[in-house]
C-alpha positions in Angstrom: 21.7 10.8 51.2 19.5 13.8 50.5 21.1 16.4 48.2 20.4 19.2 50.8 22.9 17.5 53.2 25.7 17.6 50.7 28.4 20.3 50.8 30.3 20.4 47.5 33.5 22.4 46.8 32.8 23.0 43.1 36.2 24.3 42.2 37.9 21.4 43.9 35.5 19.0 42.2 36.2 20.5 38.8 39.9 20.1 39.4 39.4 16.5 40.4 37.4 15.8 37.2 40.1 17.3 35.1 42.9 15.3 36.8 41.0 12.1 36.3 40.3 12.9 32.7 43.9 13.7 31.9 45.1 10.3 33.3 43.0 8.6 30.7 43.8 10.6 27.5 45.5 8.5 24.9 47.0 9.6 21.5 45.4 6.6 19.8 41.9 7.4 21.0 39.4 5.0 19.3 42.2 3.3 17.4 43.2 1.6 20.6 40.6 -1.1 19.8 40.6 -4.0 17.4 37.7 -5.7 15.7 36.5 -9.0 17.0 35.5 -10.2 13.5 38.9 -9.5 11.9 41.2 -10.5 14.7 39.4 -13.5 16.3 37.1 -15.0 13.7 36.8 -18.1 15.7 35.4 -16.0 18.6 33.1 -14.0 16.2 31.0 -17.0 15.1 27.4 -17.4 16.2 27.4 -19.6 19.3 23.6 -19.6 19.6 22.2 -21.0 16.3 23.9 -23.0 13.6 23.9 -21.5 10.1 21.3 -23.2 7.9 22.4 -23.9 4.3 20.1 -22.4 1.6 20.0 -21.6 -2.0 20.8 -18.0 -3.1 17.8 -15.7 -3.4 17.2 -13.9 -6.7 13.7 -12.4 -6.4 12.2 -9.0 -5.9 10.6 -7.4 -2.8 8.9 -4.1 -2.3 11.0 -3.1 0.7 14.3 -4.6 1.9 15.7 -3.7 5.3 19.3 -4.3 6.4 19.2 -5.2 10.0 16.8 -7.3 12.0 16.9 -5.4 15.3 14.4 -2.9 16.6 14.9 -0.6 13.6 14.0 -3.3 11.1 11.2 -4.7 13.2 9.6 -1.3 13.7 9.8 -0.4 10.0 8.6 -3.8 9.0 5.6 -3.7 11.3 4.6 -0.2 10.2 4.8 -1.3 6.5 2.7 -4.4 7.2 0.1 -2.3 9.1 0.0 0.0 6.0 -0.8 -3.0 3.8 2.6 -3.9 2.3 3.4 -7.6 2.5 6.5 -7.8 0.4 9.0 -6.8 3.2 12.4 -8.5 3.7 14.7 -8.1 6.7 18.3 -9.2 6.4 20.5 -9.8 9.4 23.8 -11.4 10.3 22.3 -13.1 13.3 20.3 -16.2 13.3 17.0 -14.5 14.3 15.5 -11.1 15.0 16.8 -9.0 17.8 19.9 -7.2 16.6 22.0 -6.3 19.7 19.6 -8.4 21.8 20.2 -11.4 19.6 23.9 -11.3 20.4 23.9 -9.9 24.0 23.0 -13.0 26.0 25.5 -12.5 28.7 24.2 -13.3 32.2 22.3 -10.4 33.8 21.7 -8.5 30.6 18.6 -6.2 30.7 17.5 -2.9 29.4 18.6 0.2 31.4 15.7 2.3 30.2 12.3 1.3 31.5 10.6 -1.5 29.6 7.4 0.4 29.2 9.1 2.9 26.9 12.1 0.9 25.7 10.5 -2.2 24.2 8.8 -1.0 21.0 5.3 -1.9 19.8 4.1 -3.1 23.2 0.6 -1.7 22.5 0.5 -3.2 19.0 1.4 -6.7 20.3 -0.5 -6.5 23.5 2.5 -7.5 25.6 2.9 -6.5 29.2 6.6 -6.4 30.3 7.2 -8.6 33.3 9.5 -6.1 35.0 10.3 -2.4 35.0 13.6 -3.3 33.4 13.1 -6.4 31.4 15.9 -9.0 31.1 17.4 -9.9 27.7 15.5 -13.2 27.1 12.2 -11.4 27.4 13.3 -8.6 25.0 14.5 -11.2 22.6 11.2 -13.0 22.8 9.5 -9.8 22.2 11.5 -9.3 19.0 10.3 -12.7 17.8 6.8 -11.8 18.8 6.9 -8.7 16.6 8.3 -10.8 13.7 5.6 -13.5 14.1 2.7 -11.1 14.5 3.5 -9.0 11.5 4.6 -11.9 9.3 8.2 -10.7 9.0 9.7 -14.2 9.1 8.3 -15.1 5.7 10.9 -13.2 3.6 13.6 -12.8 6.2 17.2 -13.8 5.5 19.2 -14.7 8.6 23.0 -15.4 9.0 23.3 -13.1 6.0 25.4 -10.0 5.5 24.8 -7.5 2.8 27.9 -6.9 0.7 26.6 -4.6 -2.0 23.7 -2.1 -2.4 23.5 -0.3 -5.7 20.8 1.8 -7.4 19.7 0.7 -10.9 18.6 4.0 -12.5 16.9 2.3 -15.5 14.9 -0.1 -13.5 14.4 2.4 -10.6 15.3 -0.4 -8.2 17.9 -1.2 -5.6 20.1 -4.3 -6.3 21.1 -6.1 -3.1 24.0 -8.6 -2.9 25.0 -10.7 0.1 27.7 -13.0 1.4 25.3 -16.0 0.8 25.3 -15.4 -3.0 22.0 -13.6 -3.0 21.2 -11.0 -5.6 17.7 -9.6 -5.5 16.0 -6.2 -6.1 13.8 -3.9 -4.0 12.0 -0.7 -4.7 12.8 0.7 -1.3 15.7 -0.1 1.1 16.1 0.7 4.7 19.4 0.5 6.7 19.2 0.0 10.5 22.5 -1.7 11.3 22.5 0.1 14.7 25.3 1.8 16.7 26.2 -1.2 18.7 26.6 -4.3 16.5 30.4 -4.5 15.6 32.1 -6.0 18.7 35.5 -4.6 19.6 38.4 -5.8 21.7 41.1 -3.8 23.5 44.2 -3.7 21.3 46.4 -5.3 24.0 49.8 -6.7 23.5 49.7 -10.5 23.6 45.9 -10.8 23.4 46.3 -13.7 20.9 48.7 -15.6 23.1 46.4 -16.4 26.0 46.2 -20.2 26.5 43.0 -20.3 28.5 39.5 -19.5 27.4 38.5 -16.1 26.2 35.4 -14.5 24.7 33.6 -11.2 24.2 30.4 -10.7 26.2 28.4 -10.6 23.0 29.5 -14.2 22.3 29.1 -15.5 25.8 30.2 -19.2 25.9 27.7 -21.0 28.1 29.3 -24.3 27.0 32.3 -23.2 29.1 30.6 -21.4 31.9 27.5 -23.5 32.3 24.2 -22.0 32.7 21.9 -20.4 30.1 20.8 -16.8 29.1 17.6 -17.5 31.0 19.5 -17.7 34.3 20.4 -21.3 34.9 23.5 -21.6 37.3 26.9 -21.2 35.7 28.1 -24.2 37.6 31.1 -24.9 35.4 32.9 -21.8 36.8 33.1 -23.3 40.3 36.8 -24.2 39.9 37.6 -21.3 37.5 39.6 -18.1 37.9 37.8 -15.6 35.8 38.9 -12.1 34.6 36.5 -9.5 33.3 38.2 -6.6 31.4 35.9 -3.6 31.3 33.6 -1.8 33.8 31.0 -0.2 31.5 27.3 -0.9 31.2 27.9 -4.5 30.1 30.2 -5.4 33.0 27.8 -3.7 35.5 25.2 -6.3 34.5 27.4 -9.4 34.1 29.8 -9.0 37.0 27.2 -9.7 39.7 26.1 -12.9 38.0 29.6 -14.2 37.3 30.6 -13.4 40.9 28.0 -15.8 42.2 29.6 -18.8 40.5 33.3 -18.2 39.8 35.9 -19.6 42.2 37.7 -16.3 41.7 36.6 -13.2 39.8 39.0 -10.4 39.1 37.5 -7.2 37.5 40.0 -4.9 35.7 38.9 -1.3 35.7 40.3 1.7 33.8 37.4 4.0 34.5 34.5 3.3 36.9 30.9 3.7 35.8 28.4 5.7 37.8 26.1 3.1 39.3 22.9 4.5 40.7 19.8 2.7 42.2 17.8 0.7 39.7 15.0 -0.5 41.9 13.7 -3.0 39.5 10.4 -4.7 40.3 7.7 -6.8 38.7 5.0 -5.0 36.8 1.6 -5.6 38.4 -1.1 -6.8 36.0 -3.9 -4.9 37.5 -1.9 -1.7 37.5 -0.9 -2.3 33.8 -4.5 -2.9 32.8 -5.4 0.5 34.2 -2.5 2.2 32.3 -2.8 0.5 29.0 -5.5 2.6 27.3 -5.3 3.4 23.6 -2.1 5.3 22.8 -0.5 4.6 26.1 3.0 3.8 25.0 3.4 6.9 22.8 2.1 8.9 25.8 4.7 7.4 28.1 7.5 7.8 25.5 6.7 11.5 25.0 6.4 12.1 28.7 9.9 10.6 29.3 11.3 12.6 26.4 9.7 15.8 27.7 11.7 15.6 30.9 14.9 16.2 28.9 13.6 19.4 27.4 12.0 22.5 28.7 8.5 21.1 28.7 8.4 20.5 32.5 5.6 17.9 32.5 3.6 17.9 35.7 3.7 14.1 35.9 6.7 11.7 35.7 5.3 8.5 34.4 8.6 6.6 34.3 10.1 8.0 37.4 13.6 6.6 37.3 17.2 7.6 37.5 17.1 9.2 34.1 14.2 11.6 34.9 15.6 12.2 38.4 18.5 14.3 37.1 16.1 16.2 34.8 13.8 17.0 37.7 16.7 18.2 39.8 17.8 20.5 37.0 14.3 22.0 36.7 14.1 22.4 40.5 17.3 24.5 40.3 15.9 26.5 37.4 12.7 27.4 39.4 15.0 29.2 41.8 16.0 31.6 39.0 13.5 34.3 38.0 12.2 33.5 34.5 13.5 36.8 33.1 17.0 35.6 34.0 16.8 32.3 32.2 19.9 32.7 30.1 22.0 29.8 28.6 24.6 30.6 31.4 22.0 30.3 34.1 20.6 27.1 32.6 24.1 25.6 32.5 24.7 26.6 36.1 21.5 24.9 37.1 22.5 21.8 35.2 26.0 21.8 36.8 24.7 22.1 40.3 22.2 19.3 39.9 24.8 17.1 38.3 27.4 17.7 41.0 24.8 16.8 43.7 23.6 13.7 41.9 27.1 12.4 41.2 28.2 13.0 44.8 25.3 10.9 46.0 26.3 8.2 43.5 29.9 8.3 44.8 28.7 8.1 48.4 26.6 5.1 47.5 29.7 3.3 46.3 31.4 4.0 49.6 28.4 3.0 51.6 27.7 -0.3 49.8 31.3 -1.7 49.4 32.8 -3.1 52.6 36.5 -2.5 51.7 37.2 1.3 51.8 39.9 1.1 49.2 37.6 -0.7 46.7 34.7 1.6 47.5 36.9 4.6 46.8 38.2 3.1 43.5 34.6 2.5 42.3 33.8 6.3 42.6 33.1 7.9 39.2 34.8 11.3 38.9 33.0 12.9 36.0 29.7 14.4 35.2 26.8 11.9 35.0 26.3 12.3 31.2 30.0 12.0 30.3 29.4 8.3 30.1 26.3 6.1 29.8 24.7 6.3 33.3 24.3 2.9 34.8 21.7 1.6 37.3 22.1 -1.6 39.3 21.3 -3.0 42.7 23.9 -5.8 42.9 27.0 -4.6 41.1 28.6 -2.7 43.9 27.7 -5.3 46.4 29.3 -8.0 44.3 32.7 -6.7 45.4 31.8 -7.8 49.0 31.8 -11.5 47.9 34.8 -13.6 48.9 36.9 -14.3 45.8 35.9 -11.1 44.0 38.6 -8.5 43.5 38.7 -5.2 41.7 42.0 -4.2 40.0 41.8 -0.5 39.6 44.4 0.7 37.1 43.9 4.4 37.8 43.0 5.2 34.3 45.8 3.3 32.6 44.0 0.1 31.7 45.4 -3.4 31.4 49.0 -3.5 30.2 49.1 -6.7 28.3 47.9 -10.3 28.1 50.2 -13.3 28.7 49.8 -17.0 28.1 48.7 -17.3 31.7 46.6 -14.2 32.3 46.5 -10.5 32.6 49.1 -7.9 33.5 48.0 -4.7 35.2 49.8 -2.3 37.5 53.0 -4.3 36.8 51.5 -7.5 38.2 50.5 -10.6 36.4 47.2 -12.2 37.4 46.9 -15.8 36.4 43.4 -16.8 35.2 41.6 -19.6 33.4 39.2 -17.4 31.5 39.2 -13.8 30.2 35.9 -12.2 29.4 36.1 -9.0 27.3 33.4 -6.5 28.3 34.8 -4.0 25.8 31.7 -3.0 23.9 31.1 -2.1 20.3 32.6 0.2 17.6 31.1 3.7 17.6 33.5 6.1 15.8 34.5 4.0 12.9 33.3 4.7 9.3 29.7 3.9 8.5 30.7 1.7 5.5 33.2 -0.1 7.7 30.6 -1.0 10.3 28.0 -2.0 7.7 30.3 -3.9 5.5 29.1 -2.2 2.3 29.0 1.3 0.8 25.7 2.1 -0.9 26.0 3.3 -4.5 23.4 5.8 -5.5 22.4 7.7 -8.7 25.3 8.1 -11.2 27.5 5.5 -9.4 28.1 7.8 -6.5 29.0 6.1 -3.2 27.4 7.2 0.0 30.9 7.7 1.5 31.7 10.1 -1.3 28.4 11.9 -0.9 29.0 12.4 2.8 32.7 13.2 2.2 33.8 15.3 5.1 30.5 14.9 7.1 27.2 13.0 7.2 24.5 14.6 5.1 20.8 13.8 5.4 17.3 15.3 5.6 15.9 14.5 9.1 18.6 11.9 9.6 16.6 9.7 7.3 17.1 10.3 3.6 20.0 11.4 1.4 20.1 13.4 -1.9 21.1 11.2 -4.8 20.0 8.0 -3.1 16.4 7.5 -4.1 14.1 5.4 -1.9 16.9 4.8 0.6 16.2 5.3 4.3 18.7 5.5 7.2 17.0 4.5 10.4 19.0 5.8 13.4 19.1 8.9 15.7 21.7 11.4 14.4 20.5 14.5 12.6 17.0 13.7 13.9 15.9 13.6 17.5 19.4 12.2 18.6 17.7 10.9 21.7 20.0 8.3 23.2 18.3 8.1 26.6 15.6 6.0 24.9 17.0 5.0 21.5 14.0 3.0 20.3 11.9 6.2 20.4 13.9 7.4 17.4 13.4 4.2 15.5 9.6 4.0 16.0 9.3 7.6 14.9 11.4 7.0 11.7 9.3 4.0 11.0 6.2 6.2 11.1 7.8 8.5 8.6 8.9 5.8 6.2 5.4 4.2 6.2 3.9 7.7 5.5 6.3 8.3 2.6 5.8 4.8 1.1 2.0 5.0 1.4 2.0 8.4 -0.3 4.2 7.1 -3.2 2.2 3.9 -3.7 -1.1 5.6 -3.7 0.1 8.2 -6.2 1.9 5.8 -8.4 5.3 7.4 -7.8 8.7 5.7 -8.5 11.2 7.6 -6.5 11.6 10.0 -3.6 14.7 11.8 -2.3 15.6 15.1 -0.7 16.6 17.9 -2.9 20.2 19.1 -2.5 18.8 22.4 -1.2 16.6 20.8 1.4 19.4 18.6 2.6 21.7 21.6 3.0 19.0 23.7 4.7 18.5 20.9 7.3 22.2 20.7 8.0 22.4 24.5 8.4 19.5 24.4 10.8 21.2 21.7 12.9 24.2 24.0 13.3 22.0 26.7 14.9 21.9 24.7 18.1 24.4 24.5 21.0 26.3 21.6 19.4 26.7 18.0 20.6 27.0 18.2 24.4 28.0 14.5 24.6 31.2 15.2 22.6 32.5 17.5 25.5 36.3 17.0 25.7 36.1 18.1 29.4 34.6 14.7 30.0 36.6 11.7 30.8 37.4 9.7 27.7 34.8 7.3 26.4 32.8 6.5 23.3 30.6 9.6 23.8 33.5 12.0 23.1 35.7 9.8 20.8 37.9 8.7 23.7 38.5 12.3 24.7 39.4 13.6 21.2 36.0 15.2 20.7 34.3 15.8 17.3 36.4 15.7 14.2 35.6 17.8 11.2 33.7 14.9 9.7 31.5 14.7 12.8 30.4 18.3 12.9 26.9 17.4 11.9 26.6 14.6 14.5 23.8 16.6 16.0 20.1 16.6 16.8 17.3 19.1 16.5 18.4 22.4 18.1 15.2 22.5 20.1 15.8 19.0 21.5 14.3 15.6 20.9 10.7 16.5 21.6 11.0 19.4 19.2 12.1 17.1 16.5 9.3 14.6 17.1 6.8 17.5 17.0 8.3 18.8 13.8 8.4 15.5 11.9 4.9 14.7 13.1 3.6 17.9 11.5 5.7 17.3 8.4 4.2 13.8 8.0 0.6 14.9 8.6 0.8 17.9 6.2 1.0 15.4 3.3 3.3 17.8 1.5 6.6 16.1 2.5 8.4 19.4 2.1 12.0 19.0 0.9 11.4 15.7 -0.9 11.5 15.4 -4.7 9.1 12.7 -6.2 9.2 11.3 -9.6 
């Protein structure tokens, strides 16, 4: 429905949003979840590749990287391009891929366009097959990067780092792992990612269920039948299946599971906003015309520009993400430029968001046959309160016979029994429970990584950070020489296309390492003053909009609790993501590396 046809009572809508949020507030916030690895070790094993026995490694490499996902692959590739061959990636999975190694559930695909999401496409010469590539292709692309840049040679898989300590005398990092390894590296990168420690809902009786249960990141195809590549899950034909969770993962796996299960019951606490995806194959002739030198960076920057004030004339990606941005700018153009105040900008954003979300809600009502189910699938919050979802089969899946939505009106599942799931006071007997409950976000960094780096003078990173994260550019820390943190916070903080952050940090690392090696330098770290100056600069912005406690609870806002004191620097560049990318590009090219101390 066109937005002009919508009539929205803004005050009533705001009240509705607040009412729905309040239903879902819980005192235990993020503590309501339990860790898959600690509570269900039998479910946390690798179902995809067997662990290969090997001797402990005791050598030296120039650069060691913790994590074999996009972060490690981007950094490894850039270092190889710069001429450094002694690069080792370490990962708890059995191959490269990170979250894409583990997430092999049916229907898994990227929800940001492949052209900008899949890193190093230009370097590898790969053309994505679809606008939104499915998981097997993304996983294959990770392997492609690893092979092309020789990253398999020194890699350690099915290996978790347990210790990382700086040796001041040797000017090296000492790395220890759960496989008995103890080796050294001049430089270390950490890219363990925000989505790699699987979590389960802390439900009473979860350990007592007598049927089959697994987390979506450990999908059991031996039980369901089928393959990650899409073979039919024929073993579900006589099974009653429950899926707990309706976030981004469920939106993708529910339609596939619905095709094969005898009965599928989806338990929902909060519906996701599910907009049009409009996935389609990428035409080879079209791609050949697009893929000139520098094309992917151009596309990434164009996408990012839509989320700032750059107002690019062309929308290369043209999807649901940029649609909201264009709506906001359209509203802004109605306001004279001399009246562009923060208040006017927020009003323009609010109007665009209200219109967009009302269209998404009406889409749910139009596509779902049962009016009650369609109403329950309406998302009553602002679009960016939760990760926006896009799918062309999820809502329609509830029209299939045997598929049922159990809407708990914000309360969630009550408990698990030996026979099934209890919600709204009713027990639903099932043969299989699939937990689409996501990954840890708000837990301590050292808890998620499994180790606490020890820097100069025996100081732990957790002690250096103390009450809050401290970095320069989100990448380096004072007192931790030659250590790089590859992630988004305190840098661009651009979550709409997370890999853009990683490629950019990889460029910075390669520039720093190349400078150090060419000059014969041993160490690099930010000065204490530069680190503090950067943190002070971050605070000059408008804060972390995603932590808004007016939003319905979710991992963006710490389940409704909002930022804690320790999270006050969980910010990005005050000028937005594109401003950070421009800043750091100039910083690299200057060759001065302002704020770093070399020795």
